[in-house]
PyMOL commands that place a pseudoatom at each C-alpha (Angstrom):
pseudoatom trace, name=CA, resn=MET, resi=1, chain=A, elem=C, hetatm=0, pos=[163.745, -122.438, -135.508]
pseudoatom trace, name=CA, resn=PHE, resi=2, chain=A, elem=C, hetatm=0, pos=[164.871, -119.365, -137.432]
pseudoatom trace, name=CA, resn=THR, resi=3, chain=A, elem=C, hetatm=0, pos=[168.133, -117.992, -138.854]
pseudoatom trace, name=CA, resn=GLY, resi=4, chain=A, elem=C, hetatm=0, pos=[167.922, -114.287, -138.067]
pseudoatom trace, name=CA, resn=ILE, resi=5, chain=A, elem=C, hetatm=0, pos=[167.767, -113.337, -141.755]
pseudoatom trace, name=CA, resn=VAL, resi=6, chain=A, elem=C, hetatm=0, pos=[164.786, -110.977, -142.034]
pseudoatom trace, name=CA, resn=GLU, resi=7, chain=A, elem=C, hetatm=0, pos=[162.574, -111.787, -145.020]
pseudoatom trace, name=CA, resn=GLU, resi=8, chain=A, elem=C, hetatm=0, pos=[160.569, -108.598, -145.107]
pseudoatom trace, name=CA, resn=LEU, resi=9, chain=A, elem=C, hetatm=0, pos=[159.490, -105.518, -143.200]
pseudoatom trace, name=CA, resn=GLY, resi=10, chain=A, elem=C, hetatm=0, pos=[155.897, -105.945, -142.118]
pseudoatom trace, name=CA, resn=GLU, resi=11, chain=A, elem=C, hetatm=0, pos=[153.467, -103.446, -140.669]
pseudoatom trace, name=CA, resn=ILE, resi=12, chain=A, elem=C, hetatm=0, pos=[151.114, -103.641, -137.695]
pseudoatom trace, name=CA, resn=GLU, resi=13, chain=A, elem=C, hetatm=0, pos=[147.597, -103.311, -139.111]
pseudoatom trace, name=CA, resn=GLY, resi=14, chain=A, elem=C, hetatm=0, pos=[145.747, -103.611, -135.851]
pseudoatom trace, name=CA, resn=ILE, resi=15, chain=A, elem=C, hetatm=0, pos=[146.013, -104.349, -132.128]
pseudoatom trace, name=CA, resn=GLU, resi=16, chain=A, elem=C, hetatm=0, pos=[143.056, -105.806, -130.249]
pseudoatom trace, name=CA, resn=SER, resi=17, chain=A, elem=C, hetatm=0, pos=[143.492, -105.876, -126.477]
pseudoatom trace, name=CA, resn=ALA, resi=18, chain=A, elem=C, hetatm=0, pos=[142.031, -108.453, -124.098]
pseudoatom trace, name=CA, resn=ALA, resi=19, chain=A, elem=C, hetatm=0, pos=[142.391, -108.990, -120.357]
pseudoatom trace, name=CA, resn=ASP, resi=20, chain=A, elem=C, hetatm=0, pos=[145.588, -111.014, -120.484]
pseudoatom trace, name=CA, resn=SER, resi=21, chain=A, elem=C, hetatm=0, pos=[146.655, -110.838, -124.142]
pseudoatom trace, name=CA, resn=VAL, resi=22, chain=A, elem=C, hetatm=0, pos=[146.455, -108.925, -127.386]
pseudoatom trace, name=CA, resn=VAL, resi=23, chain=A, elem=C, hetatm=0, pos=[145.728, -109.964, -130.950]
pseudoatom trace, name=CA, resn=LEU, resi=24, chain=A, elem=C, hetatm=0, pos=[148.179, -108.532, -133.460]
pseudoatom trace, name=CA, resn=ALA, resi=25, chain=A, elem=C, hetatm=0, pos=[147.233, -108.114, -137.104]
pseudoatom trace, name=CA, resn=VAL, resi=26, chain=A, elem=C, hetatm=0, pos=[150.396, -107.940, -139.203]
pseudoatom trace, name=CA, resn=ARG, resi=27, chain=A, elem=C, hetatm=0, pos=[150.684, -107.205, -142.910]
pseudoatom trace, name=CA, resn=GLY, resi=28, chain=A, elem=C, hetatm=0, pos=[153.354, -109.300, -144.611]
pseudoatom trace, name=CA, resn=PRO, resi=29, chain=A, elem=C, hetatm=0, pos=[152.802, -110.132, -148.297]
pseudoatom trace, name=CA, resn=LEU, resi=30, chain=A, elem=C, hetatm=0, pos=[155.824, -112.431, -148.505]
pseudoatom trace, name=CA, resn=VAL, resi=31, chain=A, elem=C, hetatm=0, pos=[155.524, -114.403, -145.256]
pseudoatom trace, name=CA, resn=THR, resi=32, chain=A, elem=C, hetatm=0, pos=[151.783, -114.945, -145.724]
pseudoatom trace, name=CA, resn=GLN, resi=33, chain=A, elem=C, hetatm=0, pos=[152.212, -116.612, -149.135]
pseudoatom trace, name=CA, resn=ASP, resi=34, chain=A, elem=C, hetatm=0, pos=[152.349, -120.065, -147.557]
pseudoatom trace, name=CA, resn=ALA, resi=35, chain=A, elem=C, hetatm=0, pos=[151.163, -119.261, -144.027]
pseudoatom trace, name=CA, resn=VAL, resi=36, chain=A, elem=C, hetatm=0, pos=[148.320, -121.294, -142.567]
pseudoatom trace, name=CA, resn=HIS, resi=37, chain=A, elem=C, hetatm=0, pos=[146.633, -121.580, -139.199]
pseudoatom trace, name=CA, resn=GLY, resi=38, chain=A, elem=C, hetatm=0, pos=[149.169, -122.922, -136.699]
pseudoatom trace, name=CA, resn=ALA, resi=39, chain=A, elem=C, hetatm=0, pos=[152.254, -121.833, -138.624]
pseudoatom trace, name=CA, resn=SER, resi=40, chain=A, elem=C, hetatm=0, pos=[155.045, -119.907, -136.903]
pseudoatom trace, name=CA, resn=ILE, resi=41, chain=A, elem=C, hetatm=0, pos=[156.310, -116.460, -137.877]
pseudoatom trace, name=CA, resn=ALA, resi=42, chain=A, elem=C, hetatm=0, pos=[158.937, -114.459, -136.005]
pseudoatom trace, name=CA, resn=VAL, resi=43, chain=A, elem=C, hetatm=0, pos=[157.867, -110.854, -135.351]
pseudoatom trace, name=CA, resn=ASN, resi=44, chain=A, elem=C, hetatm=0, pos=[160.798, -108.729, -134.201]
pseudoatom trace, name=CA, resn=GLY, resi=45, chain=A, elem=C, hetatm=0, pos=[162.436, -111.943, -133.055]
pseudoatom trace, name=CA, resn=VAL, resi=46, chain=A, elem=C, hetatm=0, pos=[159.430, -113.307, -131.135]
pseudoatom trace, name=CA, resn=CYS, resi=47, chain=A, elem=C, hetatm=0, pos=[158.034, -116.601, -132.424]
pseudoatom trace, name=CA, resn=LEU, resi=48, chain=A, elem=C, hetatm=0, pos=[154.259, -116.208, -132.806]
pseudoatom trace, name=CA, resn=THR, resi=49, chain=A, elem=C, hetatm=0, pos=[151.626, -118.705, -133.928]
pseudoatom trace, name=CA, resn=VAL, resi=50, chain=A, elem=C, hetatm=0, pos=[149.415, -117.740, -136.835]
pseudoatom trace, name=CA, resn=VAL, resi=51, chain=A, elem=C, hetatm=0, pos=[145.714, -117.767, -135.967]
pseudoatom trace, name=CA, resn=ASP, resi=52, chain=A, elem=C, hetatm=0, pos=[144.314, -116.575, -139.282]
pseudoatom trace, name=CA, resn=VAL, resi=53, chain=A, elem=C, hetatm=0, pos=[145.499, -115.322, -142.690]
pseudoatom trace, name=CA, resn=LYS, resi=54, chain=A, elem=C, hetatm=0, pos=[143.537, -113.061, -145.023]
pseudoatom trace, name=CA, resn=ASP, resi=55, chain=A, elem=C, hetatm=0, pos=[144.556, -110.599, -147.746]
pseudoatom trace, name=CA, resn=GLU, resi=56, chain=A, elem=C, hetatm=0, pos=[148.276, -110.686, -146.898]
pseudoatom trace, name=CA, resn=VAL, resi=57, chain=A, elem=C, hetatm=0, pos=[147.546, -110.062, -143.208]
pseudoatom trace, name=CA, resn=PHE, resi=58, chain=A, elem=C, hetatm=0, pos=[148.023, -112.632, -140.453]
pseudoatom trace, name=CA, resn=THR, resi=59, chain=A, elem=C, hetatm=0, pos=[146.793, -112.476, -136.886]
pseudoatom trace, name=CA, resn=ALA, resi=60, chain=A, elem=C, hetatm=0, pos=[148.483, -113.887, -133.808]
pseudoatom trace, name=CA, resn=ASP, resi=61, chain=A, elem=C, hetatm=0, pos=[147.735, -114.002, -130.092]
pseudoatom trace, name=CA, resn=VAL, resi=62, chain=A, elem=C, hetatm=0, pos=[150.368, -112.514, -127.803]
pseudoatom trace, name=CA, resn=MET, resi=63, chain=A, elem=C, hetatm=0, pos=[150.179, -113.497, -124.141]
pseudoatom trace, name=CA, resn=ARG, resi=64, chain=A, elem=C, hetatm=0, pos=[150.748, -110.990, -121.322]
pseudoatom trace, name=CA, resn=GLU, resi=65, chain=A, elem=C, hetatm=0, pos=[154.004, -112.672, -120.309]
pseudoatom trace, name=CA, resn=THR, resi=66, chain=A, elem=C, hetatm=0, pos=[155.369, -112.190, -123.824]
pseudoatom trace, name=CA, resn=LEU, resi=67, chain=A, elem=C, hetatm=0, pos=[154.286, -108.551, -123.822]
pseudoatom trace, name=CA, resn=ASP, resi=68, chain=A, elem=C, hetatm=0, pos=[156.000, -108.006, -120.467]
pseudoatom trace, name=CA, resn=LYS, resi=69, chain=A, elem=C, hetatm=0, pos=[159.260, -109.745, -121.437]
pseudoatom trace, name=CA, resn=SER, resi=70, chain=A, elem=C, hetatm=0, pos=[159.664, -108.335, -124.951]
pseudoatom trace, name=CA, resn=SER, resi=71, chain=A, elem=C, hetatm=0, pos=[159.280, -105.054, -126.786]
pseudoatom trace, name=CA, resn=LEU, resi=72, chain=A, elem=C, hetatm=0, pos=[156.077, -106.179, -128.515]
pseudoatom trace, name=CA, resn=GLY, resi=73, chain=A, elem=C, hetatm=0, pos=[154.065, -104.333, -125.885]
pseudoatom trace, name=CA, resn=ALA, resi=74, chain=A, elem=C, hetatm=0, pos=[155.386, -101.045, -127.283]
pseudoatom trace, name=CA, resn=LEU, resi=75, chain=A, elem=C, hetatm=0, pos=[154.059, -101.683, -130.805]
pseudoatom trace, name=CA, resn=GLU, resi=76, chain=A, elem=C, hetatm=0, pos=[151.406, -99.410, -132.259]
pseudoatom trace, name=CA, resn=ARG, resi=77, chain=A, elem=C, hetatm=0, pos=[149.268, -99.443, -135.352]
pseudoatom trace, name=CA, resn=GLY, resi=78, chain=A, elem=C, hetatm=0, pos=[151.592, -98.574, -138.225]
pseudoatom trace, name=CA, resn=SER, resi=79, chain=A, elem=C, hetatm=0, pos=[154.750, -99.846, -136.498]
pseudoatom trace, name=CA, resn=ARG, resi=80, chain=A, elem=C, hetatm=0, pos=[157.196, -101.609, -138.817]
pseudoatom trace, name=CA, resn=VAL, resi=81, chain=A, elem=C, hetatm=0, pos=[158.339, -105.074, -137.740]
pseudoatom trace, name=CA, resn=ASN, resi=82, chain=A, elem=C, hetatm=0, pos=[160.911, -107.615, -138.903]
pseudoatom trace, name=CA, resn=LEU, resi=83, chain=A, elem=C, hetatm=0, pos=[159.339, -110.830, -140.204]
pseudoatom trace, name=CA, resn=GLU, resi=84, chain=A, elem=C, hetatm=0, pos=[160.836, -114.270, -140.811]
pseudoatom trace, name=CA, resn=ARG, resi=85, chain=A, elem=C, hetatm=0, pos=[159.352, -117.682, -141.451]
pseudoatom trace, name=CA, resn=PRO, resi=86, chain=A, elem=C, hetatm=0, pos=[160.903, -120.807, -139.844]
pseudoatom trace, name=CA, resn=VAL, resi=87, chain=A, elem=C, hetatm=0, pos=[163.956, -122.276, -141.557]
pseudoatom trace, name=CA, resn=ARG, resi=88, chain=A, elem=C, hetatm=0, pos=[163.561, -125.465, -143.588]
pseudoatom trace, name=CA, resn=LEU, resi=89, chain=A, elem=C, hetatm=0, pos=[166.120, -128.257, -143.321]
pseudoatom trace, name=CA, resn=SER, resi=90, chain=A, elem=C, hetatm=0, pos=[167.052, -127.665, -146.962]
pseudoatom trace, name=CA, resn=ASP, resi=91, chain=A, elem=C, hetatm=0, pos=[167.742, -123.939, -146.459]
pseudoatom trace, name=CA, resn=ARG, resi=92, chain=A, elem=C, hetatm=0, pos=[171.144, -122.320, -146.076]
pseudoatom trace, name=CA, resn=LEU, resi=93, chain=A, elem=C, hetatm=0, pos=[171.888, -121.127, -142.561]
pseudoatom trace, name=CA, resn=GLY, resi=94, chain=A, elem=C, hetatm=0, pos=[172.790, -117.558, -143.462]
pseudoatom trace, name=CA, resn=GLY, resi=95, chain=A, elem=C, hetatm=0, pos=[172.721, -116.244, -139.904]
pseudoatom trace, name=CA, resn=HIS, resi=96, chain=A, elem=C, hetatm=0, pos=[172.795, -118.497, -136.846]
pseudoatom trace, name=CA, resn=LEU, resi=97, chain=A, elem=C, hetatm=0, pos=[170.308, -120.719, -135.027]
pseudoatom trace, name=CA, resn=VAL, resi=98, chain=A, elem=C, hetatm=0, pos=[167.572, -118.537, -133.548]
pseudoatom trace, name=CA, resn=GLN, resi=99, chain=A, elem=C, hetatm=0, pos=[164.755, -119.947, -131.406]
pseudoatom trace, name=CA, resn=GLY, resi=100, chain=A, elem=C, hetatm=0, pos=[162.440, -116.964, -131.344]
pseudoatom trace, name=CA, resn=HIS, resi=101, chain=A, elem=C, hetatm=0, pos=[162.481, -116.978, -127.533]
pseudoatom trace, name=CA, resn=VAL, resi=102, chain=A, elem=C, hetatm=0, pos=[163.473, -113.518, -126.319]
pseudoatom trace, name=CA, resn=ASP, resi=103, chain=A, elem=C, hetatm=0, pos=[165.938, -113.517, -123.411]
pseudoatom trace, name=CA, resn=GLY, resi=104, chain=A, elem=C, hetatm=0, pos=[165.600, -109.856, -122.512]
pseudoatom trace, name=CA, resn=VAL, resi=105, chain=A, elem=C, hetatm=0, pos=[165.036, -106.317, -123.711]
pseudoatom trace, name=CA, resn=GLY, resi=106, chain=A, elem=C, hetatm=0, pos=[167.919, -103.985, -124.470]
pseudoatom trace, name=CA, resn=THR, resi=107, chain=A, elem=C, hetatm=0, pos=[167.954, -100.275, -125.254]
pseudoatom trace, name=CA, resn=ILE, resi=108, chain=A, elem=C, hetatm=0, pos=[169.860, -98.353, -127.885]
pseudoatom trace, name=CA, resn=ILE, resi=109, chain=A, elem=C, hetatm=0, pos=[172.483, -96.189, -126.161]
pseudoatom trace, name=CA, resn=SER, resi=110, chain=A, elem=C, hetatm=0, pos=[174.018, -94.558, -129.211]
pseudoatom trace, name=CA, resn=ARG, resi=111, chain=A, elem=C, hetatm=0, pos=[174.560, -94.879, -132.930]
pseudoatom trace, name=CA, resn=GLU, resi=112, chain=A, elem=C, hetatm=0, pos=[177.540, -93.583, -134.878]
pseudoatom trace, name=CA, resn=PRO, resi=113, chain=A, elem=C, hetatm=0, pos=[176.815, -93.159, -138.589]
pseudoatom trace, name=CA, resn=GLY, resi=114, chain=A, elem=C, hetatm=0, pos=[179.674, -94.057, -140.884]
pseudoatom trace, name=CA, resn=GLU, resi=115, chain=A, elem=C, hetatm=0, pos=[180.249, -93.634, -144.584]
pseudoatom trace, name=CA, resn=ARG, resi=116, chain=A, elem=C, hetatm=0, pos=[178.991, -97.132, -145.303]
pseudoatom trace, name=CA, resn=TRP, resi=117, chain=A, elem=C, hetatm=0, pos=[177.697, -98.517, -142.012]
pseudoatom trace, name=CA, resn=ASP, resi=118, chain=A, elem=C, hetatm=0, pos=[176.484, -97.494, -138.565]
pseudoatom trace, name=CA, resn=VAL, resi=119, chain=A, elem=C, hetatm=0, pos=[177.956, -98.662, -135.282]
pseudoatom trace, name=CA, resn=VAL, resi=120, chain=A, elem=C, hetatm=0, pos=[175.151, -99.033, -132.744]
pseudoatom trace, name=CA, resn=THR, resi=121, chain=A, elem=C, hetatm=0, pos=[175.646, -99.587, -129.016]
pseudoatom trace, name=CA, resn=PHE, resi=122, chain=A, elem=C, hetatm=0, pos=[173.012, -101.290, -126.877]
pseudoatom trace, name=CA, resn=ALA, resi=123, chain=A, elem=C, hetatm=0, pos=[172.487, -101.530, -123.122]
pseudoatom trace, name=CA, resn=LEU, resi=124, chain=A, elem=C, hetatm=0, pos=[172.845, -105.163, -122.060]
pseudoatom trace, name=CA, resn=PRO, resi=125, chain=A, elem=C, hetatm=0, pos=[170.795, -106.688, -119.216]
pseudoatom trace, name=CA, resn=ALA, resi=126, chain=A, elem=C, hetatm=0, pos=[173.130, -107.991, -116.509]
pseudoatom trace, name=CA, resn=HIS, resi=127, chain=A, elem=C, hetatm=0, pos=[171.841, -111.580, -116.669]
pseudoatom trace, name=CA, resn=LEU, resi=128, chain=A, elem=C, hetatm=0, pos=[172.807, -111.827, -120.364]
pseudoatom trace, name=CA, resn=ALA, resi=129, chain=A, elem=C, hetatm=0, pos=[176.313, -110.340, -120.179]
pseudoatom trace, name=CA, resn=ARG, resi=130, chain=A, elem=C, hetatm=0, pos=[178.063, -113.707, -119.778]
pseudoatom trace, name=CA, resn=TYR, resi=131, chain=A, elem=C, hetatm=0, pos=[176.609, -114.964, -123.074]
pseudoatom trace, name=CA, resn=VAL, resi=132, chain=A, elem=C, hetatm=0, pos=[177.747, -112.010, -125.193]
pseudoatom trace, name=CA, resn=VAL, resi=133, chain=A, elem=C, hetatm=0, pos=[181.353, -112.031, -126.437]
pseudoatom trace, name=CA, resn=ASP, resi=134, chain=A, elem=C, hetatm=0, pos=[183.413, -110.249, -129.076]
pseudoatom trace, name=CA, resn=LYS, resi=135, chain=A, elem=C, hetatm=0, pos=[182.762, -111.725, -132.546]
pseudoatom trace, name=CA, resn=GLY, resi=136, chain=A, elem=C, hetatm=0, pos=[179.951, -113.844, -131.140]
pseudoatom trace, name=CA, resn=SER, resi=137, chain=A, elem=C, hetatm=0, pos=[176.388, -113.980, -132.485]
pseudoatom trace, name=CA, resn=ILE, resi=138, chain=A, elem=C, hetatm=0, pos=[173.366, -112.214, -131.030]
pseudoatom trace, name=CA, resn=THR, resi=139, chain=A, elem=C, hetatm=0, pos=[169.825, -111.673, -132.278]
pseudoatom trace, name=CA, resn=ILE, resi=140, chain=A, elem=C, hetatm=0, pos=[168.441, -108.128, -132.123]
pseudoatom trace, name=CA, resn=ASP, resi=141, chain=A, elem=C, hetatm=0, pos=[164.760, -107.742, -133.023]
pseudoatom trace, name=CA, resn=GLY, resi=142, chain=A, elem=C, hetatm=0, pos=[165.045, -110.994, -134.965]
pseudoatom trace, name=CA, resn=ILE, resi=143, chain=A, elem=C, hetatm=0, pos=[168.214, -109.968, -136.852]
pseudoatom trace, name=CA, resn=SER, resi=144, chain=A, elem=C, hetatm=0, pos=[171.297, -112.179, -136.643]
pseudoatom trace, name=CA, resn=LEU, resi=145, chain=A, elem=C, hetatm=0, pos=[174.277, -109.901, -135.959]
pseudoatom trace, name=CA, resn=THR, resi=146, chain=A, elem=C, hetatm=0, pos=[177.924, -110.199, -134.980]
pseudoatom trace, name=CA, resn=VAL, resi=147, chain=A, elem=C, hetatm=0, pos=[179.091, -108.493, -131.796]
pseudoatom trace, name=CA, resn=VAL, resi=148, chain=A, elem=C, hetatm=0, pos=[181.853, -105.971, -132.510]
pseudoatom trace, name=CA, resn=GLU, resi=149, chain=A, elem=C, hetatm=0, pos=[182.644, -105.244, -128.887]
pseudoatom trace, name=CA, resn=ALA, resi=150, chain=A, elem=C, hetatm=0, pos=[181.166, -106.592, -125.647]
pseudoatom trace, name=CA, resn=GLY, resi=151, chain=A, elem=C, hetatm=0, pos=[181.325, -105.018, -122.193]
pseudoatom trace, name=CA, resn=ALA, resi=152, chain=A, elem=C, hetatm=0, pos=[179.849, -105.714, -118.784]
pseudoatom trace, name=CA, resn=ASP, resi=153, chain=A, elem=C, hetatm=0, pos=[176.687, -103.730, -119.418]
pseudoatom trace, name=CA, resn=ARG, resi=154, chain=A, elem=C, hetatm=0, pos=[176.714, -102.953, -123.154]
pseudoatom trace, name=CA, resn=PHE, resi=155, chain=A, elem=C, hetatm=0, pos=[177.718, -104.219, -126.561]
pseudoatom trace, name=CA, resn=SER, resi=156, chain=A, elem=C, hetatm=0, pos=[177.998, -102.811, -130.070]
pseudoatom trace, name=CA, resn=VAL, resi=157, chain=A, elem=C, hetatm=0, pos=[177.320, -104.070, -133.592]
pseudoatom trace, name=CA, resn=ALA, resi=158, chain=A, elem=C, hetatm=0, pos=[178.030, -102.705, -137.063]
pseudoatom trace, name=CA, resn=LEU, resi=159, chain=A, elem=C, hetatm=0, pos=[175.046, -102.378, -139.387]
pseudoatom trace, name=CA, resn=ILE, resi=160, chain=A, elem=C, hetatm=0, pos=[175.782, -102.674, -143.105]
pseudoatom trace, name=CA, resn=PRO, resi=161, chain=A, elem=C, hetatm=0, pos=[173.644, -100.871, -145.739]
pseudoatom trace, name=CA, resn=THR, resi=162, chain=A, elem=C, hetatm=0, pos=[171.520, -103.985, -146.367]
pseudoatom trace, name=CA, resn=THR, resi=163, chain=A, elem=C, hetatm=0, pos=[170.588, -104.257, -142.684]
pseudoatom trace, name=CA, resn=LEU, resi=164, chain=A, elem=C, hetatm=0, pos=[169.919, -100.517, -142.482]
pseudoatom trace, name=CA, resn=SER, resi=165, chain=A, elem=C, hetatm=0, pos=[167.576, -100.555, -145.469]
pseudoatom trace, name=CA, resn=LEU, resi=166, chain=A, elem=C, hetatm=0, pos=[165.773, -103.873, -144.997]
pseudoatom trace, name=CA, resn=THR, resi=167, chain=A, elem=C, hetatm=0, pos=[165.187, -104.016, -141.219]
pseudoatom trace, name=CA, resn=THR, resi=168, chain=A, elem=C, hetatm=0, pos=[163.773, -101.864, -138.441]
pseudoatom trace, name=CA, resn=LEU, resi=169, chain=A, elem=C, hetatm=0, pos=[167.257, -101.076, -137.114]
pseudoatom trace, name=CA, resn=GLY, resi=170, chain=A, elem=C, hetatm=0, pos=[167.681, -98.630, -139.967]
pseudoatom trace, name=CA, resn=HIS, resi=171, chain=A, elem=C, hetatm=0, pos=[165.438, -96.077, -138.288]
pseudoatom trace, name=CA, resn=LYS, resi=172, chain=A, elem=C, hetatm=0, pos=[165.604, -96.897, -134.582]
pseudoatom trace, name=CA, resn=LYS, resi=173, chain=A, elem=C, hetatm=0, pos=[167.098, -94.222, -132.353]
pseudoatom trace, name=CA, resn=PRO, resi=174, chain=A, elem=C, hetatm=0, pos=[168.728, -93.974, -128.911]
pseudoatom trace, name=CA, resn=GLY, resi=175, chain=A, elem=C, hetatm=0, pos=[166.273, -94.899, -126.187]
pseudoatom trace, name=CA, resn=ASP, resi=176, chain=A, elem=C, hetatm=0, pos=[164.294, -97.328, -128.339]
pseudoatom trace, name=CA, resn=PRO, resi=177, chain=A, elem=C, hetatm=0, pos=[163.850, -100.856, -126.906]
pseudoatom trace, name=CA, resn=VAL, resi=178, chain=A, elem=C, hetatm=0, pos=[164.914, -103.985, -128.805]
pseudoatom trace, name=CA, resn=ASN, resi=179, chain=A, elem=C, hetatm=0, pos=[164.400, -107.695, -128.265]
pseudoatom trace, name=CA, resn=LEU, resi=180, chain=A, elem=C, hetatm=0, pos=[167.555, -109.665, -127.485]
pseudoatom trace, name=CA, resn=GLU, resi=181, chain=A, elem=C, hetatm=0, pos=[168.155, -113.391, -127.867]
pseudoatom trace, name=CA, resn=VAL, resi=182, chain=A, elem=C, hetatm=0, pos=[171.612, -114.695, -127.046]
pseudoatom trace, name=CA, resn=ASP, resi=183, chain=A, elem=C, hetatm=0, pos=[173.249, -117.599, -128.840]
pseudoatom trace, name=CA, resn=VAL, resi=184, chain=A, elem=C, hetatm=0, pos=[171.554, -120.792, -127.645]
pseudoatom trace, name=CA, resn=VAL, resi=185, chain=A, elem=C, hetatm=0, pos=[174.848, -122.678, -128.002]
pseudoatom trace, name=CA, resn=ALA, resi=186, chain=A, elem=C, hetatm=0, pos=[176.334, -120.487, -125.250]
pseudoatom trace, name=CA, resn=LYS, resi=187, chain=A, elem=C, hetatm=0, pos=[173.476, -121.400, -122.922]
pseudoatom trace, name=CA, resn=TYR, resi=188, chain=A, elem=C, hetatm=0, pos=[173.886, -125.122, -123.589]
pseudoatom trace, name=CA, resn=VAL, resi=189, chain=A, elem=C, hetatm=0, pos=[177.631, -124.924, -122.981]
pseudoatom trace, name=CA, resn=GLU, resi=190, chain=A, elem=C, hetatm=0, pos=[177.068, -123.124, -119.689]
pseudoatom trace, name=CA, resn=ARG, resi=191, chain=A, elem=C, hetatm=0, pos=[174.568, -125.760, -118.603]
pseudoatom trace, name=CA, resn=MET, resi=192, chain=A, elem=C, hetatm=0, pos=[176.864, -128.647, -119.497]
pseudoatom trace, name=CA, resn=ILE, resi=193, chain=A, elem=C, hetatm=0, pos=[179.840, -127.093, -117.734]
pseudoatom trace, name=CA, resn=GLY, resi=194, chain=A, elem=C, hetatm=0, pos=[177.682, -126.374, -114.716]
pseudoatom trace, name=CA, resn=ASP, resi=195, chain=A, elem=C, hetatm=0, pos=[176.423, -129.960, -114.583]
pseudoatom trace, name=CA, resn=ARG, resi=196, chain=A, elem=C, hetatm=0, pos=[179.984, -131.311, -114.854]
pseudoatom trace, name=CA, resn=THR, resi=197, chain=A, elem=C, hetatm=0, pos=[181.172, -128.982, -112.104]
pseudoatom trace, name=CA, resn=LEU, resi=198, chain=A, elem=C, hetatm=0, pos=[178.273, -130.036, -109.882]
pseudoatom trace, name=CA, resn=ALA, resi=199, chain=A, elem=C, hetatm=0, pos=[178.996, -133.701, -110.603]
pseudoatom trace, name=CA, resn=GLY, resi=200, chain=A, elem=C, hetatm=0, pos=[182.657, -133.116, -109.743]
pseudoatom trace, name=CA, resn=ASP, resi=201, chain=A, elem=C, hetatm=0, pos=[181.767, -131.427, -106.468]
pseudoatom trace, name=CA, resn=ARG, resi=202, chain=A, elem=C, hetatm=0, pos=[179.485, -134.317, -105.572]
pseudoatom trace, name=CA, resn=GLN, resi=203, chain=A, elem=C, hetatm=0, pos=[182.230, -136.825, -106.382]
pseudoatom trace, name=CA, resn=ILE, resi=204, chain=A, elem=C, hetatm=0, pos=[184.685, -134.976, -104.153]
pseudoatom trace, name=CA, resn=THR, resi=205, chain=A, elem=C, hetatm=0, pos=[182.122, -134.945, -101.351]
pseudoatom trace, name=CA, resn=ASP, resi=206, chain=A, elem=C, hetatm=0, pos=[181.439, -138.663, -101.830]
pseudoatom trace, name=CA, resn=ASP, resi=207, chain=A, elem=C, hetatm=0, pos=[185.172, -139.452, -101.866]
pseudoatom trace, name=CA, resn=ARG, resi=208, chain=A, elem=C, hetatm=0, pos=[185.696, -137.478, -98.672]
pseudoatom trace, name=CA, resn=GLN, resi=209, chain=A, elem=C, hetatm=0, pos=[182.775, -139.246, -97.039]
pseudoatom trace, name=CA, resn=ILE, resi=210, chain=A, elem=C, hetatm=0, pos=[184.121, -142.658, -98.046]
pseudoatom trace, name=CA, resn=THR, resi=211, chain=A, elem=C, hetatm=0, pos=[187.606, -141.738, -96.823]
pseudoatom trace, name=CA, resn=GLY, resi=212, chain=A, elem=C, hetatm=0, pos=[186.149, -140.509, -93.547]
pseudoatom trace, name=CA, resn=ASP, resi=213, chain=A, elem=C, hetatm=0, pos=[184.100, -143.682, -93.083]
pseudoatom trace, name=CA, resn=ARG, resi=214, chain=A, elem=C, hetatm=0, pos=[187.153, -145.829, -93.774]
pseudoatom trace, name=CA, resn=GLN, resi=215, chain=A, elem=C, hetatm=0, pos=[189.235, -143.833, -91.290]
pseudoatom trace, name=CA, resn=ILE, resi=216, chain=A, elem=C, hetatm=0, pos=[186.589, -144.269, -88.609]
pseudoatom trace, name=CA, resn=ALA, resi=217, chain=A, elem=C, hetatm=0, pos=[186.424, -147.999, -89.321]
pseudoatom trace, name=CA, resn=ASP, resi=218, chain=A, elem=C, hetatm=0, pos=[190.226, -148.284, -89.161]
pseudoatom trace, name=CA, resn=ASP, resi=219, chain=A, elem=C, hetatm=0, pos=[190.376, -146.352, -85.890]
pseudoatom trace, name=CA, resn=ARG, resi=220, chain=A, elem=C, hetatm=0, pos=[187.731, -148.614, -84.380]
pseudoatom trace, name=CA, resn=GLN, resi=221, chain=A, elem=C, hetatm=0, pos=[189.598, -151.696, -85.583]
pseudoatom trace, name=CA, resn=ILE, resi=222, chain=A, elem=C, hetatm=0, pos=[192.852, -150.462, -84.046]
pseudoatom trace, name=CA, resn=ALA, resi=223, chain=A, elem=C, hetatm=0, pos=[191.102, -149.621, -80.785]
pseudoatom trace, name=CA, resn=GLY, resi=224, chain=A, elem=C, hetatm=0, pos=[189.550, -153.091, -80.719]
pseudoatom trace, name=CA, resn=ASP, resi=225, chain=A, elem=C, hetatm=0, pos=[192.893, -154.791, -81.327]
pseudoatom trace, name=CA, resn=ARG, resi=226, chain=A, elem=C, hetatm=0, pos=[194.519, -152.825, -78.483]
pseudoatom trace, name=CA, resn=SER, resi=227, chain=A, elem=C, hetatm=0, pos=[191.798, -153.769, -76.047]
for i in range(1, 227): cmd.bond("trace and resi %d" % i, "trace and resi %d" % (i + 1))
show_as sticks, trace
zoom trace
């Protein structure tokens, strides 16, 4: 579990391709200080498992499914990436709860530079629109951000100077892909409401069936009495 507060900007040192995966070598002096084999590190919002650590560089296997469902497949040697280690129970939750499981890939539509911040608008995949609301939380390339405005097929966020200088969003441009993870709380709420609705529908069906069975029994009883 992560918080969406980027710890450092890392750099892709190498990409080794295999038949159904790639091995990423990522330089991150801060996140590798206590990293060991089997540890988790979020790379642009994707939770990866550390395979090896050496000289401030860690390697991680990335499966084909992850490459297809995230923007990691577009990385090149020299690409900058957002890095974050998992949150500890004693840490402050500066952002929001982030799983590191990307829900979809968005694209930057536009960015409007301001005197102190940029307003950036992203294309929103249709299947994620119901989870994105005004003033709600969303994770973009591993960064916890607040939605300024949400629409049916897009949403916008405001990037403060700290975010612009310490994350990859500072230099991304229109057309660039980004990893999106919606607020997990929204998904749980939807599931619970859906289960309750389904249970209610089943109860109504059961009640109707019982009522129907009773009516049939009553009709048969009346018919028997008349005969």
